[in-house]
N, C-alpha and C positions, 0 to 999 in steps of 0.2 A: 594393512588396512586399505580398502578400496578408496580411490579418490572421488570427490564430488565436485562437479563444476558449479561455480557460482557466478552468474552474470552480474557485472558491476554497474550499478546506476550511479553516475557521477556527473558533476558539472565542472568542466575544466580542471579535473583532478580532485575536486572536493567530493568525497564519497557520501552519498545520502544514507540516512538512517536505515531504510528497509534492507539495504545490502548488508549492513552490519548485523541485522537480525538474521538474515539468511546464513551468514557465517556461523552464528551460534547454532542454528538448526542443523547445518551441514556437519558440524562436529559430532552430532549424535549418530550419524550414519556413515561417517568416513572422514577422510582428510580433505579439507577444503582447498580447491584450486580455483583462484579467482580469474575471471576473464574481463580485462578492462580495455575498452575500445575508444578510439577517437582522441581529440585534442586533450592533452593532460593525462592520458592514461598512465604514463609512467609515474606521475606524481601521486597516484593512489596507493602505491606500494606500502608506504609506512603505516597508513591507517589500516590497510587490509592485513598486513602482517601482525599488527597489534591485536587484531581480533580473530586470529586463527588461520590465516591463509598460509599454507606451507609453500605455495608457489603462486606467482602472479604472471599470467600470460597477457602480453600487451601488444597492441597494434594501433598506431596513430594515423592510419591512412585517412586522407581527406574524404573518402567515399562515405564514411559513417555520418558526417555532417551534411554532405551534399545531396545524399539520396535517402529515401525513406526505408527503414526496416530491413530490407533484404540484405544489404551488406552485413548487418549484424547477425543475421541468420547464417550467412556464408561463414562468418568468423566462428560462430558457435559450432557449426558443423565441422569446421577444421579442428577446433579444440577437442571435440568428441573423438575425432579420428586419431588425434595425437595422444589422448589421455586414456580412452576407453573407460569412462567414469561409471560409477554405480548409479548416478543420477545427475540431472541438470536442474539447478534451481534458479528461478527467475522471479524478480519482484512482480506482484500481481497488479501492475498498472495497465492502462489500456494498451500501450505499446508492448509491455512485457508479455501480455497474453497473446498478442498477435505474433510476436517472436516465437513464443513457446509452441503455438499451434503450427506455424510453418516449419519449425525445427522438427517437431514430432512427426509431421507428415513426411519430411525428407528421410528421417531415420527409420520410418516404418514402425514407430513406437507409440505407446499410449501416452496420453497427456492428462494431467489432473490440474484443474485451475482452482484458485481461491482457497487453497489449503490454509488451515488455521493452526496446524500442529504437524510435526513429523516425528516418527520414531523408527528405530531399526527393526527390521523383520527378517525372518529366516529366508524368505524368497524375494527380498527387496524392501525398500523403505515403505512404511505405511503412513498414509496421509489422512488427517482428520479434516473433514469439511462440514460446514453448516449449510444445509441444502433445503430446497422447497420453502423459500422465504424464511429460512432459519427455523423451520418447524421441526427439523430432524438433524441429528448429528450422525455422520457416517464415517466409517474407516474403510479405506480402499487402498489398493496397490496396483501398479501397472503390471500386467501379466505378459506383455510382449515388448521386447526391445529395451532400450535405455529409457528409464522413466524421465519424463520432462514434467516438472512440477512448478506451478506458480504459487507464491505464498503471499497472503494479505499482509499489509503493513500492521505493525503492533501485535503480531502473533507471538513474538518472543521478546524477552528482555535482552538488550545488548549486553554481552559479556566479553570483557577483555580476556584474551588467551594468547599471549605472544607466541609467534611461530616464525619460521625462517623467512617467509615471504620472498623467496628467491625470484627475481624478475627474469623472465625469458621472453624473447620475441616470438610472437605467433605468426606463422607463415600462412597467409590467406590468399587464395585465388578467387577473385570475384566472378560470380556467374553472370550470364548475359542479362538475367532479370534484375541484377543489382542496380543498373542505371535506368530502370524503367520509369521511375518517378523521382523527378528532381525537385529539390527545395529551391524555390525562386526568390523567396524573401522571408524574413522573420521580423516579428514585432514583439518587443519585450513586454511581458505582462506587467501591468502596474502593480507595484508592491504595496500591500496593506500593512506590512510589518507583522502580520500574524503567521502562524505556522501553516504549512500546506495541509489542506483539509483531510486528505486520506492518510497522512502521516502523523497528525497531531495526537498528543497524548490525552488532550481534553478537547471536546467539541461542545459548543453551545449553539443550539438550533432554535429557530422560531418558525411558527406555522400560521395557520389561518387566524388564530387568536391574537396575533400581533396587530392585525387590523390596520395595515397600511405601511408603506415604505418608510414614512417619516418616523414610525415607531420602532424600526429595527435598530435605532441608536441605543435602545434599552438592551437589546441582545448583544450588540457590539460592546457596550460598556461592561456587561457581565463577563463576556469573553476576554476582554482586555485585562480585567482584574485578575483573571486566572491564567493569563498567557495562553489562551485557547484559540482555536479556529472557530469560524462562524459557519453554521450550516443553515439550511432552510428546507421546508417541506415542499412537495410538488405544488400544493395549493398556493403557497407564498410566491414561488418563482413564476408560476403561470399567471398570477395576478400582476406580475411586474414589480413586486416589492423588493426582490433581491435577485442577483444574477443567477442564471441557470448553472453556471460553473460551481455554484455553492449548493446545488440540490443534493440532498441525501435521500436515497431510496432506490427502488428496483430499477427505475429508469434514470437515475442520477448516479451519484457516487456511493460506493460502499465503504463504510468506516468501521473501525473496530478499536476505538480509543479505550484508555483506562477509565475515563469518566465521560459520560454523555448526558447533557442536560437538555431536555426537550421542553420548550415553553410554548404553550398554546397549540400543541400538536395533538390531534385526537388519537393517533396511533393506528391509522389504516394499514392494512397489510403491505401496501406499496412502500410506505415509509419504514415499517418494521424490517422489511427485507434488507434495507441498507444499513441498519445500525444495531440489529438484535444481538450481534456477537460482542458488543461493547461490554467491558468487564463490570462496570457499575453504571446503572441507569437511574437518572433522577428526572421526574416530570413535574411540571407546574401546569395545572389546568383547572378551570373553575367548574368543569363538569365531572362530578364524582364518578359517573358511569362511563367515562371515556375509556376506550379499549387500551389506551397506553398504560393505564394503571394495572392491567393484568400482567404487564411485562417488567415493571420497574422494581428496583431495589428500594427506592425511597420516593414517595409521592407527596406532593403538596396540593391539596384542594383549595384553590384560591385564585384571585384575580392576578394575572401576571404583572399588571401595571402597578400593583401594590407590592407583590412579592419580590419581583426581580430587582427593583431599586434598593429595597432593604437588604437583599442578599448581597448585592454589589457593594453597598456601603459597609456591611459587616466584614466582607472579605478584605476590603481595603483597610479597615480598622485593625484587623488581626495581622495584616502584613506590616502594620506600623507605618 
């Protein structure tokens, strides 16, 4: 069976959930070979092996932390040369999509971004995408070179499938471009204790109907009762009610959780483009004609200031 390269997103050896999802998808089209780079790369092996990696290629060179993106592209290019994979899978983060685009250009290959599913095909893996603001679902494959595919978080359930996970050192020669952009400082992001927005299984969002930054505590309370991430519409972040880093939409972050709860959000196409692939969508809005109700699985026509606190209290009561 052909091997499939999986780029490992990790923090000092702690593997992030989207990578484990990639391993699940990779097993559908071949044998997963993980590529772990940077500090703690060797510590990823046990988690990767537990989820199906037959081999783990590692390199802990300082360049991966000291410089932006290009050293990682150099490493993946070296891995492709060593393995000759059927495909290269990368998490669909902002950095992941830049890595994928640069790698595909170097390989002379096609690239598919933001896939939500993968399946084996006679002429290469077939990727499912949600396109044109999630108005259409397409299936496509790369017709030239080694397919490079980025996959959105929450596109597959994480499944354990123990494999050998043999660790091998990856030999990388860095290009002249690798040191072109140096990281001069880092500032730790303040922790909210909530899941990462793009990776969360549940997202609770607020929009124009929240009517002020002081009222976002209602959205946060509901989110915390569910162990969810907090999102916001463009109108809410443009008004300064919530940080831009939490914006969900075409010009913000794209999410695909198991459950998405939209509160006081009308459902403009800009917002829908960022959350329409959510598995179950619930909306609370006092306007029965709001476009969001055309999209939802469950809708509540009512004042969020009455509905959300009741919902939060009911969830807390049921959790005991």
